[in-house]
MARKOL-656248 format. One line per 3 residues: number of its first residue (from 1); their letters; for each residue x, y, z of N, C-alpha, C. Coordinates in Angstrom, 1 decimal, m for minus. Each point is the difference from the previous one (the first is absolute). Example, Ala and Ser with C-alpha at 12.3 -4.5 7.8 and 13.67 -1.06 7.14 Angstrom:
! MARKOL-656248
1 = AS = 13.2,m5.7,7.8,m0.9,1.2,0.0,0.9,1.2,0.0; m0.4,1.1,m0.7,0.9,1.1,0.0,m0.8,1.1,0.8
This chain:
! MARKOL-656248
1 = XXX = 1.2,m1.2,0.1,m1.1,1.2,m0.1,0.7,1.2,m0.1; 1.0,m0.1,0.7,1.1,1.2,0.4,0.5,0.2,m1.5; 0.7,m1.0,m0.8,0.3,0.0,m1.0,m0.7,0.5,m1.0
4 = XXX = m1.3,m0.1,m0.3,m1.0,0.0,m0.8,m0.2,1.8,0.2; 0.0,0.4,1.5,m0.4,1.3,0.2,1.2,0.9,m0.7; 1.2,m0.4,0.2,1.2,0.7,m0.3,m0.1,0.2,m1.8
7 = XXX = m0.5,m1.3,m0.6,0.2,0.0,m1.3,m1.3,1.0,m1.0; m1.0,0.1,0.7,m0.8,0.9,m0.2,0.1,1.4,0.4; 0.4,0.0,1.0,0.9,1.4,0.4,1.1,0.5,m1.1
10 = XXX = 0.5,m0.7,m0.4,1.1,0.3,m0.8,m0.6,0.4,m1.6; m0.9,m0.3,m0.2,m0.7,0.2,m1.3,m0.4,1.6,m0.1; m0.2,0.5,1.2,m0.5,1.4,0.0,1.2,1.3,0.6
13 = XXX = 1.0,m0.6,0.7,1.0,0.6,0.4,1.1,m0.3,m0.7; 1.2,1.0,0.6,1.4,m0.2,m0.8,0.6,m0.6,1.0; 0.5,m1.1,0.2,1.0,m0.8,0.6,1.3,0.5,0.3
16 = XXX = 0.6,0.6,1.4,1.3,0.4,m0.2,1.1,m1.3,0.0; 0.7,0.2,m1.0,1.0,m1.0,m0.4,1.2,0.5,0.9; 0.9,m1.4,0.6,1.1,0.2,0.4,1.2,m0.7,m0.5
19 = XXX = 1.3,0.3,0.0,0.7,m0.5,m0.6,0.7,m0.9,0.8; m0.3,m0.4,1.5,0.6,m1.0,0.7,m1.3,m0.4,0.8; 0.0,m1.5,0.2,m0.8,m0.5,0.9,0.5,m0.1,1.4
22 = XXX = 1.3,0.3,0.4,0.6,m0.4,1.3,m0.5,1.3,0.8; m0.1,m0.6,1.6,m0.2,1.3,0.9,1.4,m0.1,0.8; 0.9,m0.4,m0.4,1.2,0.6,0.9,0.6,1.7,m0.2
25 = XXX = m1.0,0.5,m0.8,0.4,1.4,0.1,m1.5,0.8,m0.6; 0.2,1.2,0.0,m1.7,0.5,m0.3,m0.1,m0.2,m1.6; m1.2,0.1,0.0,m0.4,m0.3,m1.4,m0.4,1.5,m0.6
28 = XXX = 0.6,0.7,m1.1,m0.4,1.3,m0.4,m1.0,m0.2,m0.9; m0.7,1.1,0.2,m1.4,0.1,m1.0,0.0,1.5,m0.3; m0.2,0.5,m1.1,m0.5,1.4,m0.6,m1.3,0.1,0.0
31 = XXX = m0.5,1.3,0.7,m1.4,0.4,m0.4,0.0,1.1,m0.6; m1.3,0.0,m0.6,m0.2,1.1,m1.1,m1.5,0.4,0.5; m0.6,1.0,m1.0,m1.3,0.2,0.1,m1.1,m1.1,m0.7
34 = XXX = 0.6,m1.2,m0.2,m0.9,m0.9,m0.5,m0.1,m1.0,1.2; m1.4,m0.4,0.6,0.5,m1.1,1.2,0.7,m1.2,m0.5; 0.5,m0.3,0.9,0.8,m1.6,m0.3,m0.6,m0.8,0.8
37 = XXX = 0.5,m1.4,m0.1,m0.6,m0.8,1.2,1.4,m1.1,0.5; m0.2,0.0,1.2,1.2,m0.9,0.5,m0.6,m1.2,0.6; 0.4,m1.1,m0.3,m0.5,m1.6,0.5,1.3,m0.3,0.3
40 = XXX = m0.2,m0.4,1.6,1.1,m0.5,0.6,0.3,m1.3,m0.4; m0.8,m0.7,m0.4,m0.1,m1.3,m0.2,1.1,m0.5,m1.1; 0.1,1.2,m0.9,1.1,m0.2,m1.1,1.5,m0.5,0.7
43 = XXX = m0.1,0.9,1.2,1.4,m0.3,0.8,0.2,m1.3,0.6; m1.0,0.0,0.9,m0.1,m1.0,1.3,m0.7,m1.0,m0.3; m0.1,m0.8,m1.4,m0.7,m1.1,m0.3,0.7,m1.1,0.6
46 = XXX = 1.4,m0.2,m0.4,0.5,m1.2,0.7,0.7,0.2,1.5; m0.8,1.2,0.7,0.6,0.0,1.4,m0.9,m0.4,1.3; 0.3,m0.5,0.7,m0.3,m0.5,1.2,0.3,1.1,1.2
49 = XXX = m1.0,0.3,1.1,0.7,0.5,1.4,0.6,m0.6,0.6; 0.6,1.0,0.8,m0.1,1.3,0.1,1.1,0.5,m0.8; m0.2,1.2,m0.9,0.9,0.9,m0.8,m0.6,1.3,m0.1
52 = XXX = 1.0,1.0,m0.7,m0.3,1.4,m0.2,0.3,0.5,m1.2; m0.9,0.6,m0.7,0.1,0.3,m1.3,m0.4,1.3,0.1; 1.1,1.0,m0.9,m0.6,1.7,m0.2,0.2,0.2,m1.3
55 = XXX = m0.9,1.3,m0.3,m0.2,0.5,m1.5,0.4,1.3,0.1; 0.7,0.6,m0.6,0.5,1.6,m0.3,m0.8,0.7,m0.9; m1.1,0.8,0.4,m1.0,0.5,m1.1,0.6,1.8,0.0
58 = XXX = 0.4,0.1,m1.3,0.6,1.5,m0.2,m0.6,0.6,m1.1; m0.5,1.4,0.2,m0.4,0.8,m1.3,1.3,0.2,m0.9; m0.5,m0.1,m1.1,0.7,0.5,m0.9,0.1,1.6,m0.1
61 = XXX = m0.4,0.5,0.6,m0.1,1.8,m0.2,0.1,0.2,1.7; 1.1,0.5,0.3,0.4,0.4,1.7,m0.9,0.9,0.2; m1.0,0.9,m0.5,m0.9,0.9,0.4,m1.2,m1.1,0.3
64 = XXX = 0.0,m0.9,m0.1,m1.6,m0.7,0.1,0.4,m0.6,1.3; m1.3,m0.5,0.4,m0.2,m0.9,1.1,m0.7,m1.5,m0.3; 0.3,m1.0,0.7,m0.4,m1.2,0.0,m1.2,m0.1,0.5
67 = XXX = m1.2,m0.5,m0.6,m1.4,m0.6,0.5,m0.1,m1.7,0.0; m0.7,m0.5,1.0,0.1,m1.2,0.0,m1.6,m0.6,0.5; m0.2,m1.1,m0.6,m1.7,m0.2,0.1,0.2,m1.5,0.3
70 = XXX = m0.1,m0.6,1.1,0.1,m1.5,m0.1,m1.3,m0.5,m0.3; m0.1,m1.2,m0.5,m1.1,m0.6,m0.3,m0.2,m1.1,0.7; 0.8,m1.0,0.1,m0.3,m1.1,1.1,1.2,m0.6,0.4
73 = XXX = 0.0,m0.8,1.2,1.0,m0.6,0.7,m0.2,m1.4,0.3; 0.8,m1.2,m0.3,m0.7,m1.2,m0.1,1.2,m0.7,1.2; m0.7,m0.2,0.9,0.8,m0.6,1.3,m0.8,m1.5,0.5
76 = XXX = 0.9,m0.5,0.7,m0.5,m1.0,0.7,m1.1,0.0,1.1; m0.9,m0.8,0.5,m0.8,m0.1,0.6,0.4,0.6,1.5; 1.2,m0.6,0.1,0.5,0.2,1.7,0.7,0.9,0.1
79 = XXX = 0.2,0.9,m1.1,1.2,0.9,0.2,m0.4,1.1,0.6; 0.9,1.2,0.6,m0.6,0.8,0.7,1.2,1.6,m0.5; m0.3,1.1,0.5,0.5,1.1,m0.7,1.5,0.0,0.9
82 = XXX = 0.4,m0.7,1.0,1.5,m0.4,0.1,0.7,m0.8,m0.4; m0.9,m0.9,m0.9,0.5,m1.3,m0.6,0.3,0.4,m1.5; m0.9,0.7,m0.7,m0.4,0.1,m1.1,m0.5,1.2,m0.4
85 = XXX = 1.0,1.1,m1.0,m0.7,1.3,m0.2,0.8,0.4,m1.1; m0.7,1.3,m0.5,0.6,0.7,m1.0,0.3,1.5,0.3; 1.0,0.4,0.1,0.4,1.4,0.5,0.3,0.9,m1.0
88 = XXX = m0.8,1.1,0.0,0.4,1.1,m0.7,0.8,1.0,0.3; 1.1,0.5,m0.4,1.3,0.7,0.6,0.2,1.3,m0.9; 0.7,0.9,0.6,0.9,1.3,m0.7,1.2,m0.7,m0.4
91 = XXX = 0.6,m0.8,1.0,1.5,m0.3,m0.3,0.4,m1.5,0.3; 1.2,m0.8,m0.1,m0.3,m1.3,0.1,m0.1,m0.4,1.4; 0.6,1.1,0.8,m0.6,m0.3,1.4,m0.6,1.4,0.7
94 = XXX = m0.4,0.5,m0.9,m0.7,1.5,0.7,m1.4,m0.2,0.6; m0.9,0.8,0.1,m1.3,0.0,0.9,m1.0,m0.5,m0.8; m0.6,m0.6,0.4,m1.3,m0.9,m0.5,m1.1,0.9,m0.1
97 = XXX = m0.5,0.0,m1.3,m1.0,0.7,m0.8,m1.3,m0.9,0.3; 0.0,m1.0,m0.3,m1.2,m1.1,0.0,0.4,m1.3,m0.1; m1.1,m0.8,1.2,0.4,m1.7,0.0,m1.2,m0.4,m0.5
100 = XXX = 0.2,m1.2,m0.7,m1.1,m0.8,m0.3,0.3,m1.1,0.5; m1.2,m1.1,0.4,0.2,m1.1,0.4,m1.5,m0.6,0.3; m0.1,m1.2,0.5,m1.4,m0.9,0.2,m0.7,1.2,0.7
103 = XXX = 0.4,0.4,1.0,m0.8,0.9,1.0,m0.5,1.4,m0.5; 1.0,0.5,m0.7,m0.3,1.3,m0.2,0.3,0.3,m1.6; m1.1,0.3,m0.9,0.2,m0.1,m1.1,m1.1,1.4,m0.7
106 = XXX = 0.9,0.5,m1.2,m0.5,1.4,m0.3,0.1,0.2,m1.5; m1.0,0.1,m0.7,0.0,m0.1,m1.4,0.2,1.8,m0.6; 0.1,0.8,0.9,m0.2,1.5,m0.4,1.6,0.3,m0.8
109 = XXX = 0.0,0.8,m0.6,0.9,0.8,m0.7,1.2,0.7,1.1; 1.1,m0.3,0.1,1.2,0.6,0.8,0.7,1.1,m0.7; m0.3,1.2,0.1,1.1,0.9,m0.5,1.4,0.1,1.0
112 = XXX = 1.0,m0.3,m0.6,1.1,0.3,1.1,0.8,1.3,m0.5; 0.7,0.5,0.8,0.9,0.9,0.1,1.3,0.3,m0.7; 0.2,m1.1,m0.9,1.6,m0.3,m0.2,m0.2,m0.7,m1.5
115 = XXX = 1.0,0.2,m0.7,0.1,m0.6,m1.5,0.4,m1.4,m0.1; 0.4,m0.5,1.1,0.4,m1.2,0.6,m0.3,m0.7,1.0; m0.7,m1.3,m0.1,m0.5,m0.6,1.2,0.6,m1.9,0.0
118 = XXX = m0.3,m0.3,1.0,0.0,m1.4,0.0,m0.9,m0.7,0.3; m0.1,m1.4,m0.5,m1.0,m0.9,0.6,0.8,m1.1,0.2; 0.0,m0.1,1.4,0.3,m1.6,0.5,m1.1,m1.1,0.6
121 = XXX = 0.3,m0.9,m0.8,m0.8,m1.3,0.5,0.8,m0.9,0.9; m0.7,m0.3,1.2,0.8,m0.9,0.9,m0.8,m1.2,0.7; 0.6,m0.9,m0.1,m1.1,m1.3,0.8,1.0,m0.9,0.8
124 = XXX = m0.6,0.2,1.1,0.8,m1.3,0.9,m0.6,m1.2,0.4; m1.0,m0.2,m0.9,m0.9,m1.4,m0.1,0.8,m0.8,m0.4; m0.1,m1.4,0.6,0.9,m1.1,m0.9,m1.1,m0.7,m0.9
127 = XXX = m1.2,0.4,0.1,m0.8,m0.7,m1.1,m0.5,0.8,m0.8; 0.4,1.3,m0.4,m0.4,0.9,m0.7,1.0,m0.1,m1.4; m1.0,m0.5,m1.4,0.6,m0.3,m0.8,m0.3,0.8,m1.3
130 = XXX = 0.9,1.0,m0.6,m0.6,0.9,m0.8,m0.9,1.1,0.3; 0.4,0.4,1.0,m0.6,1.0,0.6,0.0,1.5,m1.1; m1.3,0.3,0.0,0.1,1.2,m1.2,m0.9,0.8,0.5
133 = XXX = 0.3,1.6,m1.0,m1.0,0.6,0.0,0.0,1.0,m1.3; m1.1,0.6,m0.3,m0.2,0.6,m1.2,m0.5,1.5,0.2; 1.0,1.0,m0.6,m0.4,1.3,0.4,0.2,0.8,m1.2
136 = XXX = m0.2,1.0,m0.4,0.0,1.1,m1.1,1.0,1.1,0.5; 0.9,0.6,m0.8,0.9,1.2,0.4,m0.1,0.7,m1.3; 0.3,1.5,0.3,m0.1,0.7,m1.1,0.9,1.6,0.5
139 = XXX = 0.3,0.9,m0.6,0.5,1.1,0.5,m0.9,1.1,m0.5; m0.3,1.2,0.8,m0.7,1.2,m0.1,1.0,1.1,0.3; m0.5,1.2,m0.6,0.7,1.2,0.2,m0.2,0.3,1.4
142 = XXX = 1.4,0.6,0.8,m0.2,0.5,1.4,m0.6,0.8,0.3; m0.7,0.0,0.9,m0.9,1.3,0.9,0.6,0.4,1.1; 0.0,1.4,0.8,0.1,0.3,1.0,m0.7,m0.4,0.8
145 = XXX = 0.8,m0.7,1.1,m1.1,m0.7,1.3,0.7,1.1,0.9; m1.5,0.3,0.8,0.1,0.9,1.0,0.7,m0.8,1.5; 0.9,0.7,0.7,0.6,m0.5,1.4,0.7,0.9,0.6
148 = XXX = 0.5,m0.3,1.0,0.8,0.7,0.7,1.3,0.5,m0.6; 0.0,1.0,0.0,1.6,0.9,m0.5,1.0,m0.6,0.7; 1.3,m0.3,m0.4,1.1,m0.3,0.9,0.8,0.8,m0.6
151 = XXX = 0.7,0.8,1.0,1.5,0.6,m0.7,0.8,m0.5,0.7; 1.2,0.8,m0.8,1.5,m0.4,0.1,0.7,1.2,0.5; 1.4,m0.6,0.3,0.8,1.1,0.3,0.0,0.9,m1.2
154 = XXX = 0.0,m0.7,m1.3,0.1,1.4,m1.2,m1.4,0.9,m0.1; m1.2,m0.9,0.5,m0.9,1.0,m0.3,0.0,1.1,1.3; 0.6,m0.5,1.3,0.2,1.2,0.8,0.7,0.7,m0.1
157 = XXX = 1.2,m0.1,m0.6,1.2,0.8,m0.4,m0.8,1.1,m1.1; m0.7,m0.4,m1.0,m0.8,0.8,m1.3,m0.8,1.1,0.8; m1.0,m0.4,0.9,m0.7,0.7,1.0,0.6,1.2,0.8
160 = XXX = 1.0,m0.5,0.7,1.0,0.9,0.8,0.6,1.2,m0.9; 0.5,m0.7,m1.4,0.4,1.3,m0.8,m1.2,0.8,m0.8; m0.9,m0.7,m0.2,m1.3,0.7,m0.6,m0.4,1.3,1.1
163 = XXX = m0.1,m0.3,1.4,m0.2,0.8,1.1,0.6,1.1,0.3; 1.5,m0.5,m0.3,0.9,1.1,0.2,0.3,1.1,m1.3; m0.5,m0.5,m1.3,m0.2,0.8,m1.1,m0.9,1.2,0.3
166 = XXX = m1.3,m0.9,0.3,m0.9,0.7,0.2,0.1,1.3,1.1; 0.6,m0.4,1.2,0.4,0.9,1.0,0.9,1.1,m0.5; 1.0,m0.2,m1.0,0.7,1.1,m0.6,m0.7,1.0,m0.8
169 = XXX = m0.9,m0.5,m0.8,m0.9,0.6,m0.9,m0.9,0.9,1.0; m0.6,m0.7,1.1,m1.1,0.8,0.6,0.8,1.4,0.4; 1.3,m0.8,0.8,0.7,1.7,0.7,0.6,0.5,m0.9
172 = XXX = 0.0,0.0,m1.5,0.4,0.9,m1.1,m1.0,0.7,m0.4; m1.1,m0.3,0.1,m1.1,0.4,m0.6,m0.4,1.1,1.5; 0.1,m0.2,1.0,m0.4,0.9,1.4,0.9,1.0,m0.4
175 = XXX = 1.3,m0.1,m0.4,1.3,0.9,0.2,m0.6,0.8,m1.1; m0.2,m0.1,m1.1,m0.1,0.6,m1.4,m1.2,1.2,0.6; m1.1,m0.7,0.5,m1.1,0.8,0.5,0.4,1.0,0.9
178 = XXX = 0.8,m0.2,0.9,0.3,0.9,1.1,1.1,0.9,m0.4; 1.0,m0.5,m1.1,0.6,1.2,m0.4,m0.8,1.1,m0.9; m1.1,m0.6,m0.7,m0.8,1.0,m0.7,m0.5,0.7,0.8
181 = XXX = m0.6,m0.2,0.9,m0.8,0.6,1.2,0.9,1.0,0.7; 1.4,m0.3,0.4,0.9,0.8,0.6,0.3,1.1,m1.2; 0.3,0.0,m1.4,0.1,0.9,m1.1,m0.9,1.1,0.3
184 = XXX = m1.5,m0.8,m0.3,m1.4,0.9,m0.1,0.3,1.1,1.3; 0.2,m0.5,0.9,m0.2,0.7,1.6,1.4,0.9,0.0; 1.1,m0.2,m0.6,1.2,0.9,0.1,m0.6,1.0,m1.2
187 = XXX = m0.8,m0.1,m1.0,m0.2,0.9,m1.1,m1.2,0.6,0.7; m0.8,m0.1,0.6,m1.0,0.7,0.9,0.6,0.8,1.0; 0.9,m0.3,0.4,0.9,1.0,1.1,0.6,1.1,m0.2
190 = XXX = 0.7,m0.5,m1.3,0.7,1.4,m0.5,m0.6,0.8,m0.6; m1.4,m0.3,m1.0,m1.2,0.9,m0.2,m0.1,0.7,1.1; m0.5,m0.5,1.0,m0.5,0.9,1.3,1.0,1.0,0.1
193 = XXX = 1.3,m0.5,0.2,1.2,0.7,0.5,0.0,1.3,m1.1; 0.1,0.0,m1.2,0.0,0.8,m1.0,m1.1,1.1,0.5; m1.2,m0.7,0.1,m1.1,1.2,0.2,0.2,0.7,1.0
196 = XXX = 0.3,m0.4,1.4,0.3,0.6,0.9,1.1,0.8,0.1; 0.9,m0.1,m1.0,1.2,0.7,0.1,m0.6,1.4,m0.8; m0.5,m0.1,m1.0,m0.6,1.2,m0.8,m1.2,0.7,0.6
199 = XXX = m0.6,m0.4,1.0,m0.9,0.6,0.9,0.8,0.9,1.0; 1.1,m0.7,0.3,0.6,0.7,1.2,0.9,1.0,m0.7; 0.5,0.0,m1.3,0.5,1.1,m0.7,m1.3,1.2,m0.1
202 = XXX = m1.1,m0.1,m0.5,m1.0,0.8,0.1,0.1,0.7,0.9; m0.3,m0.8,1.0,m0.2,1.0,1.4,1.1,0.8,0.2; 1.2,m0.7,0.2,1.4,1.2,0.3,0.0,1.1,m1.1
205 = XXX = m0.5,0.0,m1.1,0.2,1.2,m1.0,m1.0,1.0,0.4; m1.4,m0.4,0.6,m0.9,1.0,0.5,0.3,0.7,1.0; 0.4,m0.7,0.9,0.8,0.7,1.2,1.0,0.9,m0.3
208 = XXX = 0.7,m0.3,m0.9,1.3,1.0,0.0,m0.5,1.5,m0.8; m1.2,m0.3,m0.8,m0.6,1.5,m0.5,m0.5,0.6,0.8; m0.9,m0.2,0.9,m0.7,0.6,1.2,1.3,0.6,0.8
211 = XXX = 0.9,m0.8,0.3,0.9,0.6,1.2,1.1,1.1,m1.0; 0.0,m0.1,m1.0,0.7,1.1,m0.7,m0.7,1.2,m0.2; m1.5,m0.2,m0.1,m0.7,1.0,m0.4,0.1,0.9,1.5
214 = XXX = m0.2,m0.6,1.0,0.0,0.6,1.4,1.0,0.8,m0.1; 1.2,m0.4,0.0,1.4,0.4,0.4,m0.1,1.4,m1.0; m0.4,m0.1,m1.2,0.1,1.4,m0.5,m1.0,0.9,0.0
217 = XXX = m1.1,m0.1,0.5,m0.8,0.7,0.6,0.6,0.8,1.3; 0.6,m0.8,1.1,0.6,0.3,0.8,1.0,0.8,m0.1; 0.9,0.0,m1.0,1.2,0.7,m0.6,m0.5,1.4,m0.4
220 = XXX = m1.0,0.0,m1.1,m0.5,1.4,0.0,m0.7,0.9,0.7; m0.4,m0.7,1.3,m0.5,0.9,0.9,1.1,0.7,0.9; 1.1,m0.8,0.2,0.9,0.6,0.7,0.7,1.3,m0.9
223 = XXX = 0.1,m0.5,m1.2,0.4,1.3,m0.6,m1.0,1.1,m0.3; m1.1,m0.1,0.1,m0.7,1.2,0.1,m0.2,0.7,1.6; 0.2,m0.9,0.8,0.4,0.6,1.4,1.2,0.8,0.3
226 = XXX = 0.9,m0.5,m0.9,1.5,0.8,0.4,m0.4,1.2,m0.9; m0.4,0.0,m0.9,m0.1,1.4,m1.0,m0.6,0.6,0.6; m1.1,m0.1,0.4,m1.1,0.8,1.0,0.7,0.6,1.3
229 = XXX = 0.7,m0.7,0.7,0.9,0.5,0.9,0.8,1.0,m0.2; 0.7,m0.2,m1.2,1.1,1.0,m0.6,m0.6,1.2,m0.6; m1.3,m0.1,m0.4,m0.3,1.5,m0.4,m0.7,0.6,1.1
232 = XXX = m0.4,m0.3,1.2,m0.8,0.7,1.1,1.4,0.8,0.1; 1.0,m0.8,0.3,1.2,0.7,1.2,0.5,1.1,m1.1; 0.0,1.4,1.0,0.6,1.4,m0.9,1.3,m0.3,m0.1
235 = XXX = 0.9,1.0,m1.1,0.9,m0.3,m0.6,0.7,1.3,0.9; 1.5,0.2,0.7,0.3,1.0,0.4,0.5,1.0,m1.1; 0.2,m0.6,m1.0,0.4,1.3,m1.0,m1.3,0.9,m0.6
238 = XXX = m1.2,m0.5,0.1,m1.0,0.5,m0.6,m0.4,0.9,1.1; 0.4,0.1,1.4,m0.6,1.1,0.9,1.3,0.9,m0.3; 0.9,0.0,m0.6,0.9,1.0,m0.3,m0.3,1.2,m1.3
């Protein structure tokens, strides 16, 4: 039944071909925008547990992400997640993205955050023969994934330089405004002093005219008084 299912499935999908059927090292597969199907039985057909086999799936475009859809996992009735499982990871021994086993199955599409992923099939059951799974994989355009922003030393250095440059520019602008304000106030002060000087000169000139006229009037009166006195006084020559 399993073989029949695989044959029928292969009629409608592209089966991923591998160059080697050995599990001594990860088997490399290349993903593109067209879905491909990975059937583990092509590699594990002649194996019996316990064993471990890994597949490396890499996008042909480095800016793309890998998407995975698990279609089915065929396990022994007595197996458990600790004994037999299929694990999706970012690296050969990196963080686990998803686990498939007898007690946990999901057929939803998984969009990873990397252009490279690993599929690890592990079994420790002695009675498991030809443990298989079937999944689809393809690559898609990367999208911005929201999450916490992590800053490193370079980021803090750039932020410090930006703050320093911003502070220098702010101080420069404040200084230019202050210098312009000081220049305007000095001009106003000089204009006021000029007006005050002209006003003082005008007042001093008027006072000088009044004093001069007063002195002239006093001098003329003294002259008249002297002449009158000389006229009234009789001359001794005239009496003779």
